[in-house]
C-alpha positions in Angstrom: 66.2 136.3 17.6 68.8 138.9 18.4 72.4 138.3 19.6 71.6 140.2 22.8 68.7 137.8 23.6 70.8 134.7 23.0 73.6 136.0 25.2 71.2 137.1 27.9 71.9 140.8 27.5 69.5 143.7 27.7 68.4 145.4 24.4 70.9 148.0 23.4 73.8 146.4 25.5 77.0 146.0 23.6 78.3 142.5 23.1 81.5 142.1 25.2 84.6 142.1 23.0 85.9 138.9 24.5 82.8 137.1 23.2 83.4 138.4 19.7 87.1 137.2 19.7 86.5 133.6 20.6 87.5 131.4 17.7 84.9 129.1 16.3 87.2 126.2 16.8 87.1 126.7 20.5 83.3 126.5 20.3 83.6 123.2 18.5 82.2 124.6 15.2 85.4 124.0 13.1 87.6 121.0 12.6 91.3 121.6 13.5 92.3 121.9 9.9 89.5 124.4 9.2 90.5 126.5 12.2 94.2 126.5 11.0 93.1 127.6 7.5 90.9 130.4 8.9 93.7 131.6 11.2 96.2 131.8 8.3 93.6 133.3 6.0 92.9 136.1 8.4 96.6 137.1 8.3 96.5 137.7 4.5 96.0 141.1 2.9 92.8 141.7 1.0 94.1 141.1 -2.6 95.6 137.8 -1.5 92.4 136.8 0.3 90.5 137.4 -3.0 93.0 135.3 -4.9 92.7 132.5 -2.3 88.9 132.5 -2.4 88.9 132.3 -6.2 91.4 129.5 -6.2 89.5 127.4 -3.6 86.2 128.1 -5.5 87.7 126.8 -8.7 89.2 123.7 -7.0 85.9 122.9 -5.2 83.9 122.9 -8.5 80.4 124.2 -9.0 78.1 124.8 -6.1 75.6 122.0 -5.6 72.1 122.9 -6.7 69.8 123.6 -3.7 67.1 120.9 -3.0 64.3 123.4 -3.6 65.4 124.1 -7.1 65.7 120.4 -7.8 62.1 119.8 -6.5 60.8 122.7 -8.7 62.4 121.2 -11.7 60.9 117.8 -11.0 57.4 119.3 -10.5 57.7 120.9 -13.9 58.7 117.7 -15.6 62.4 118.4 -15.8 65.0 116.3 -14.0 68.2 118.1 -13.1 71.4 116.4 -12.3 
């Protein structure tokens, strides 16, 4: 499904700039603290953004294993934690 369809635009129409600028927080997709973090993050230069992403990734720990991979492991007789 295309963005144009969702927004009720004709194929090939450009998405209005004001629709692209709406913050996700105003749409109810982000908690206030997430919106504040994103707003500050966007003001950073690229090298600082990269450093912040690396720092947060390390602090958050390893990514959880997707459920599909866990199910495959079980079906092969392996149990993953």
